Backbone as a chain_set.jsonl record, in Angstrom:
{"seq": "XXXXXXXXXXXXXXXXXXXXXXXXXXXXXXXXXXXXXXXXXXXXXXXXXXXXXXXXXXXXXXXXXXXXXXXXXXXXXXXXXXXXXXXXXXXXXXXXXXXXXXXXXXXXXXXXXXXXXXXXXXXXXXXXXXXXXXXX", "coords": {"N": [[2.528, 9.604, -14.86], [1.074, 7.174, -14.664], [-2.042, 5.844, -15.918], [-5.113, 7.091, -14.492], [-6.957, 5.178, -13.754], [-7.652, 1.672, -14.131], [-9.748, 0.299, -16.037], [-11.95, -2.414, -15.422], [-10.275, -4.05, -13.977], [-6.973, -5.26, -13.348], [-5.37, -5.719, -11.231], [-4.737, -8.357, -10.912], [-5.422, -9.984, -8.833], [-8.027, -10.16, -8.03], [-9.137, -8.284, -6.283], [-11.62, -5.937, -5.226], [-12.539, -3.632, -7.653], [-11.334, -0.333, -7.546], [-11.198, -0.127, -4.781], [-9.011, 0.509, -1.961], [-7.263, -1.601, -1.544], [-7.272, -2.896, -4.005], [-5.992, -0.911, -5.518], [-3.324, -0.889, -4.524], [-2.523, -3.557, -4.988], [-2.75, -3.61, -7.791], [-0.858, -1.643, -8.501], [1.528, -2.792, -7.56], [1.558, -5.06, -9.189], [1.779, -3.806, -11.674], [4.361, -2.724, -11.493], [5.864, -4.97, -11.133], [6.515, -5.955, -8.582], [7.341, -7.663, -5.504], [6.789, -8.747, -2.115], [9.427, -7.983, 0.107], [11.267, -10.371, 1.622], [12.196, -11.162, 5.026], [14.617, -12.45, 5.009], [15.605, -11.787, 2.592], [14.279, -13.07, 0.545], [11.789, -13.278, -2.116], [8.423, -12.582, -1.879], [5.164, -13.31, -2.799], [2.272, -11.194, -2.808], [-0.936, -11.985, -1.438], [-4.372, -12.903, -2.182], [-5.829, -12.489, 0.045], [-5.074, -10.438, 1.826], [-6.367, -8.837, 3.576], [-8.18, -6.07, 5.139], [-7.339, -2.621, 4.437], [-5.875, -1.628, 6.684], [-4.746, -3.941, 7.583], [-2.77, -4.93, 5.909], [0.097, -4.646, 6.257], [0.579, -6.103, 8.604], [-0.251, -8.625, 7.713], [1.625, -9.017, 5.679], [3.919, -9.23, 7.261], [3.306, -11.606, 8.636], [3.555, -13.368, 6.563], [6.227, -13.486, 6.284], [7.421, -11.204, 5.432], [9.488, -8.242, 5.285], [9.094, -5.608, 7.498], [8.435, -2.297, 8.824], [8.914, 0.955, 10.383], [9.759, 3.052, 8.896], [9.448, 5.124, 6.079], [9.896, 4.062, 2.702], [10.631, 4.345, -0.738], [8.487, 2.566, -2.872], [7.368, 0.994, -0.946], [4.652, -0.648, 0.779], [2.092, 0.953, 2.531], [0.301, 0.907, 5.494], [-2.519, 2.28, 7.14], [-3.814, 2.807, 10.312], [-7.206, 2.244, 11.151], [-9.453, 5.003, 11.234], [-7.565, 6.971, 11.435], [-5.636, 9.567, 9.877], [-7.628, 10.339, 8.079], [-8.99, 7.997, 7.392], [-11.331, 5.19, 7.06], [-12.831, 4.081, 10.072], [-13.366, 1.343, 10.592], [-11.929, -0.116, 8.683], [-9.466, 0.984, 7.985], [-6.718, 1.828, 5.848], [-4.801, 1.338, 2.855], [-1.905, 2.148, 0.996], [0.508, 3.126, -1.543], [3.907, 3.808, -1.433], [5.366, 6.244, -3.279], [7.463, 8.083, -3.353], [10.05, 9.328, -1.216], [10.837, 12.129, 0.68], [13.548, 14.396, 1.553], [13.001, 15.556, 4.034], [11.622, 13.639, 5.402], [8.953, 13.399, 4.846], [6.486, 11.843, 2.699], [5.301, 10.707, -0.503], [2.309, 9.265, -1.525], [0.61, 6.979, -3.693], [-2.755, 6.167, -4.257], [-5.947, 4.514, -4.105], [-9.447, 4.974, -3.657], [-9.325, 6.795, -1.545], [-11.13, 8.877, 0.421], [-13.308, 7.993, -0.962], [-12.86, 8.082, -3.703], [-12.472, 6.233, -6.593], [-10.393, 6.328, -8.394], [-6.83, 6.571, -9.068], [-5.101, 8.635, -6.863], [-2.927, 11.144, -5.49], [-1.09, 11.848, -2.527], [0.589, 13.755, -0.113], [2.237, 12.795, 2.75], [3.035, 14.08, 5.861], [4.746, 12.981, 7.83], [5.823, 9.811, 9.143], [4.009, 8.062, 11.669], [2.784, 6.593, 14.752], [0.47, 5.398, 13.827], [0.925, 4.461, 11.36], [2.382, 2.034, 9.264], [4.854, 0.074, 7.504], [5.433, -2.149, 4.762], [8.002, -3.667, 3.043], [9.173, -3.806, -0.355], [10.406, -5.559, -3.303], [12.001, -6.016, -6.501]], "CA": [[3.134, 8.408, -14.307], [0.242, 6.087, -15.166], [-3.45, 6.214, -16.005], [-5.798, 7.223, -13.204], [-7.662, 3.94, -13.411], [-7.513, 0.556, -15.057], [-11.099, -0.266, -16.062], [-12.12, -3.854, -15.521], [-9.321, -4.832, -13.201], [-5.582, -4.899, -13.505], [-4.557, -6.072, -10.075], [-4.353, -9.756, -11.013], [-5.685, -10.636, -7.554], [-9.478, -10.171, -7.819], [-9.618, -7.302, -5.31], [-12.721, -5.139, -5.773], [-12.073, -2.466, -8.396], [-11.469, 0.978, -6.94], [-10.898, -0.144, -3.349], [-7.594, 0.793, -1.704], [-6.528, -2.859, -1.699], [-7.129, -3.066, -5.455], [-4.996, 0.043, -6.002], [-1.964, -1.324, -4.173], [-2.247, -4.802, -5.722], [-2.551, -3.258, -9.199], [0.407, -0.912, -8.628], [2.6, -3.781, -7.411], [1.532, -5.862, -10.406], [2.293, -2.948, -12.742], [5.804, -2.54, -11.319], [6.516, -6.273, -10.988], [7.076, -6.028, -7.232], [6.972, -8.686, -4.52], [7.212, -8.398, -0.766], [10.816, -8.314, 0.426], [11.31, -11.236, 2.797], [13.172, -10.799, 6.062], [15.901, -13.056, 4.646], [15.909, -11.4, 1.227], [13.479, -13.782, -0.449], [10.686, -12.551, -2.742], [7.167, -13.192, -1.447], [3.996, -12.759, -3.49], [1.118, -10.849, -1.991], [-2.013, -12.95, -1.628], [-5.658, -12.23, -2.356], [-6.467, -12.372, 1.357], [-4.224, -9.582, 2.661], [-7.231, -8.199, 4.566], [-8.513, -4.665, 4.938], [-6.158, -1.785, 4.287], [-5.075, -1.541, 7.909], [-4.185, -5.263, 7.878], [-1.8, -5.388, 4.917], [1.469, -4.768, 6.764], [0.587, -7.241, 9.537], [-0.308, -9.845, 6.905], [2.945, -9.146, 5.047], [4.826, -9.735, 8.295], [2.989, -13.018, 8.911], [4.04, -14.136, 5.41], [7.688, -13.451, 6.31], [7.883, -9.966, 4.834], [10.195, -7.24, 6.081], [8.228, -4.474, 7.806], [9.074, -1.325, 9.69], [8.257, 2.237, 10.628], [10.424, 4.056, 8.068], [8.987, 5.096, 4.69], [10.856, 3.829, 1.624], [9.963, 4.292, -2.034], [8.102, 1.214, -3.248], [6.781, 0.276, 0.189], [3.224, -0.641, 1.081], [1.868, 1.647, 3.799], [-1.01, 0.698, 6.115], [-2.971, 3.29, 8.089], [-4.778, 2.311, 11.291], [-8.534, 2.793, 10.942], [-9.817, 6.207, 11.963], [-6.46, 7.933, 11.432], [-5.254, 10.109, 8.565], [-8.804, 10.419, 7.216], [-9.367, 6.661, 6.922], [-12.495, 4.606, 7.731], [-12.497, 3.489, 11.37], [-13.453, -0.119, 10.588], [-11.105, -0.778, 7.669], [-8.171, 1.588, 7.752], [-6.405, 2.169, 4.458], [-3.482, 0.94, 2.379], [-1.454, 2.944, -0.141], [1.815, 2.752, -2.074], [4.858, 4.921, -1.32], [6.012, 6.548, -4.559], [8.688, 8.869, -3.167], [10.336, 9.835, 0.127], [11.552, 13.4, 0.615], [14.634, 14.558, 2.525], [12.479, 15.939, 5.351], [10.906, 12.504, 5.977], [7.605, 13.285, 4.295], [6.465, 10.9, 1.585], [4.196, 10.786, -1.452], [1.662, 7.981, -1.775], [-0.473, 6.817, -4.663], [-3.8, 5.419, -3.568], [-7.306, 4.523, -4.624], [-10.53, 4.992, -2.669], [-9.177, 7.751, -0.45], [-12.281, 9.772, 0.347], [-14.314, 7.412, -1.847], [-12.497, 8.226, -5.112], [-11.918, 4.961, -7.053], [-9.238, 6.558, -9.258], [-5.566, 6.839, -8.385], [-4.803, 10.001, -6.457], [-1.65, 11.272, -4.791], [-1.178, 12.618, -1.288], [1.861, 13.855, 0.606], [2.101, 12.573, 4.184], [4.109, 14.891, 6.45], [5.719, 12.115, 8.504], [5.292, 8.558, 9.68], [3.698, 8.106, 13.096], [2.436, 5.273, 15.296], [-0.7, 4.862, 13.123], [1.388, 4.117, 10.014], [3.433, 1.008, 9.212], [5.303, -0.182, 6.141], [5.954, -3.441, 4.308], [8.946, -3.323, 1.991], [9.038, -4.596, -1.576], [11.592, -5.735, -4.135], [11.724, -6.5, -7.867]], "C": [[2.381, 7.172, -14.798], [-1.194, 6.556, -15.199], [-4.075, 6.25, -14.623], [-6.524, 5.956, -12.804], [-7.407, 2.895, -14.481], [-8.872, -0.128, -15.111], [-11.084, -1.779, -16.182], [-11.09, -4.668, -14.778], [-7.912, -4.343, -13.365], [-4.721, -5.283, -12.323], [-4.08, -7.515, -10.122], [-4.69, -10.566, -9.778], [-7.172, -10.725, -7.212], [-9.931, -9.29, -6.657], [-10.681, -6.448, -5.986], [-12.177, -3.858, -6.393], [-12.343, -1.176, -7.623], [-11.23, 1.022, -5.446], [-9.398, 0.105, -3.149], [-6.732, -0.45, -1.897], [-6.277, -3.161, -3.171], [-6.008, -2.166, -5.974], [-3.572, -0.393, -5.722], [-1.603, -2.605, -4.924], [-1.972, -4.506, -7.191], [-1.219, -2.546, -9.408], [1.593, -1.869, -8.497], [2.701, -4.661, -8.651], [2.146, -5.076, -11.563], [3.816, -2.826, -12.687], [6.578, -3.851, -11.168], [7.15, -6.472, -9.625], [6.53, -7.203, -6.433], [7.32, -8.127, -3.142], [8.668, -8.803, -0.591], [10.812, -9.131, 1.708], [12.383, -10.799, 3.776], [14.554, -11.368, 5.769], [16.263, -12.79, 3.189], [15.106, -12.109, 0.157], [12.366, -12.878, -0.989], [9.395, -13.297, -2.435], [6.014, -12.523, -2.178], [2.952, -12.311, -2.481], [0.023, -11.854, -2.328], [-3.336, -12.21, -1.732], [-6.453, -12.151, -1.064], [-5.574, -11.575, 2.307], [-5.037, -8.869, 3.736], [-7.614, -6.79, 4.181], [-7.227, -3.86, 4.872], [-5.265, -1.74, 5.507], [-4.362, -2.845, 8.249], [-3.001, -5.657, 6.996], [-0.391, -5.569, 5.471], [1.573, -5.931, 7.744], [0.549, -8.56, 8.776], [1.028, -10.082, 6.214], [3.955, -9.711, 6.039], [4.575, -11.212, 8.571], [3.422, -13.931, 7.771], [5.569, -14.189, 5.36], [8.272, -12.189, 5.733], [8.572, -9.04, 5.819], [9.279, -6.036, 6.272], [8.972, -3.504, 8.706], [8.28, -0.043, 9.8], [8.849, 3.375, 9.805], [9.906, 3.991, 6.637], [10.143, 4.872, 3.723], [10.069, 3.792, 0.328], [9.697, 2.841, -2.399], [7.462, 0.422, -2.13], [5.255, 0.336, 0.155], [3.086, 0.079, 2.414], [0.44, 1.395, 4.269], [-1.269, 1.797, 7.131], [-3.996, 2.652, 9.022], [-6.117, 3.006, 11.051], [-8.818, 3.993, 11.831], [-8.711, 7.24, 12.059], [-6.203, 8.4, 10.008], [-6.424, 10.108, 7.579], [-9.298, 9.085, 6.698], [-10.589, 6.134, 7.668], [-12.088, 3.86, 9.007], [-12.456, 1.966, 11.331], [-12.422, -0.81, 9.702], [-9.688, -0.244, 7.555], [-7.966, 1.853, 6.273], [-5.027, 1.612, 4.13], [-3.168, 1.769, 1.144], [-0.049, 2.482, -0.52], [2.735, 3.965, -2.011], [5.583, 5.096, -2.654], [7.367, 7.228, -4.37], [8.808, 9.272, -1.706], [11.202, 11.083, -0.034], [12.582, 13.494, 1.736], [14.141, 14.881, 3.93], [11.684, 14.823, 6.032], [9.466, 12.377, 5.529], [7.649, 12.338, 3.101], [5.183, 11.038, 0.775], [3.628, 9.396, -1.659], [0.744, 8.089, -2.977], [-1.485, 5.909, -3.985], [-5.1, 5.472, -4.355], [-8.261, 4.464, -3.439], [-10.241, 5.85, -1.445], [-10.304, 8.766, -0.595], [-13.344, 9.284, -0.618], [-14.002, 7.517, -3.326], [-11.847, 6.928, -5.603], [-10.69, 5.104, -7.954], [-7.977, 6.756, -8.427], [-5.46, 8.332, -8.089], [-3.471, 9.972, -5.711], [-1.834, 12.16, -3.572], [0.196, 12.603, -0.631], [1.571, 13.739, 2.099], [3.291, 13.246, 4.861], [5.164, 14.069, 7.177], [5.033, 10.837, 8.954], [5.023, 8.755, 11.165], [3.245, 6.719, 13.536], [1.223, 4.638, 14.621], [-0.357, 4.392, 11.71], [2.467, 3.044, 10.128], [3.704, 0.659, 7.758], [5.713, -1.637, 5.951], [6.798, -3.134, 3.081], [8.87, -4.314, 0.837], [10.369, -4.674, -2.314], [11.15, -6.204, -5.515], [11.974, -7.983, -7.941]], "O": [[2.996, 6.228, -15.293], [-1.533, 7.56, -14.574], [-3.644, 5.551, -13.706], [-6.686, 5.692, -11.613], [-6.995, 3.212, -15.597], [-9.134, -1.038, -14.324], [-10.305, -2.349, -16.946], [-11.042, -5.887, -14.945], [-7.675, -3.143, -13.505], [-3.495, -5.193, -12.384], [-3.115, -7.866, -9.442], [-4.286, -11.724, -9.676], [-7.531, -11.315, -6.193], [-11.002, -9.522, -6.096], [-10.639, -6.26, -7.202], [-11.451, -3.1, -5.75], [-13.442, -0.963, -7.112], [-11.073, 2.107, -4.886], [-8.61, -0.073, -4.078], [-5.597, -0.355, -2.363], [-5.199, -3.626, -3.541], [-5.175, -2.6, -6.77], [-2.705, -0.278, -6.588], [-0.492, -2.724, -5.442], [-1.059, -5.087, -7.777], [-0.523, -2.814, -10.387], [2.56, -1.76, -9.251], [3.8, -4.972, -9.111], [2.937, -5.615, -12.337], [4.479, -2.826, -13.724], [7.806, -3.843, -11.086], [8.209, -7.091, -9.518], [5.413, -7.669, -6.658], [8.058, -7.148, -3.028], [9.091, -9.848, -1.087], [10.401, -8.642, 2.76], [13.357, -10.147, 3.401], [15.557, -10.825, 6.232], [17.113, -13.472, 2.617], [15.234, -11.785, -1.024], [12.043, -11.849, -0.395], [9.283, -14.494, -2.698], [5.904, -11.297, -2.174], [2.759, -12.943, -1.443], [0.058, -12.494, -3.38], [-3.415, -11.024, -1.41], [-7.628, -11.785, -1.08], [-5.345, -11.981, 3.446], [-4.472, -8.353, 4.7], [-7.404, -6.362, 3.047], [-6.154, -4.359, 5.213], [-4.041, -1.806, 5.391], [-3.475, -2.863, 9.102], [-2.299, -6.62, 7.305], [0.253, -6.574, 5.17], [2.556, -6.671, 7.717], [1.238, -9.51, 9.148], [1.512, -11.212, 6.164], [4.756, -10.578, 5.688], [5.52, -11.986, 8.723], [3.633, -15.126, 7.976], [6.142, -14.857, 4.498], [9.486, -12.094, 5.554], [8.287, -9.047, 7.016], [8.746, -5.504, 5.298], [10.008, -3.841, 9.279], [7.13, 0.037, 9.369], [8.483, 4.534, 9.996], [9.919, 2.92, 6.03], [11.23, 5.421, 3.9], [8.958, 3.263, 0.292], [10.572, 1.986, -2.256], [7.049, -0.717, -2.345], [4.66, 1.248, -0.419], [3.874, -0.156, 3.33], [-0.515, 1.64, 3.532], [-0.379, 2.199, 7.88], [-4.946, 2.022, 8.559], [-6.161, 4.206, 10.782], [-8.477, 4.007, 13.014], [-8.89, 8.279, 12.694], [-6.521, 7.698, 9.048], [-6.229, 9.9, 6.382], [-9.962, 9.037, 5.662], [-10.865, 6.573, 8.785], [-11.118, 3.102, 9.01], [-11.599, 1.358, 11.971], [-12.076, -1.966, 9.944], [-8.799, -0.949, 7.077], [-8.925, 2.076, 5.533], [-4.189, 1.437, 5.015], [-4.054, 2.058, 0.34], [0.51, 1.573, 0.095], [2.373, 5.04, -2.489], [6.316, 4.212, -3.098], [8.304, 6.982, -5.129], [7.807, 9.526, -1.037], [12.175, 11.086, -0.788], [12.506, 12.775, 2.732], [14.79, 14.521, 4.913], [11.134, 15.027, 7.114], [8.819, 11.364, 5.795], [8.719, 12.062, 2.557], [4.135, 11.426, 1.29], [4.369, 8.453, -1.937], [0.175, 9.145, -3.251], [-1.123, 5.002, -3.237], [-5.314, 6.371, -5.168], [-7.92, 3.967, -2.366], [-10.859, 5.648, -0.399], [-10.413, 9.436, -1.622], [-14.193, 10.063, -1.052], [-14.809, 7.077, -4.145], [-10.79, 6.546, -5.101], [-10.019, 4.114, -8.246], [-8.045, 7.068, -7.238], [-5.699, 9.174, -8.955], [-2.963, 8.909, -5.354], [-2.63, 13.099, -3.582], [0.876, 11.577, -0.597], [0.763, 14.49, 2.645], [4.436, 13.008, 4.475], [6.345, 14.413, 7.15], [3.814, 10.794, 9.123], [5.719, 9.515, 11.838], [3.32, 5.77, 12.756], [0.968, 3.451, 14.821], [-1.236, 3.975, 10.956], [3.353, 3.13, 10.977], [2.878, 0.921, 6.884], [6.262, -2.27, 6.852], [6.356, -2.419, 2.181], [8.551, -5.489, 1.019], [11.321, -3.961, -1.998], [10.047, -6.728, -5.674], [11.801, -8.586, -8.999]]}, "num_chains": 1, "name": "protein.A"}
């Protein structure tokens, strides 16, 4: 799908290389995505989206459409201390695919401390997971 890492940057936002925030910003940059506004407008992510667990809330405060249903291309935030994430920071990842049973595949960096892109299948969305939707 794409290289495991982009040495020296690639997110266009100055997020720290290898952090989960860097991974999502770089993936959105790679695909030319913006946040989908509640009224259909296209909203750029900013370099102060916060920790991983904050991204969806920040997207909402910028006018982005958010929800609890996984969709391919969405940003997904995990509440800190859930789904194997750091209690203080949470985590953010990118939804690559949604399966018929409601499970979904994410690409992510810094899950378990690995700075390279990895993939993980999440069995279902729950109250510790939220989504911000994107558009081209």
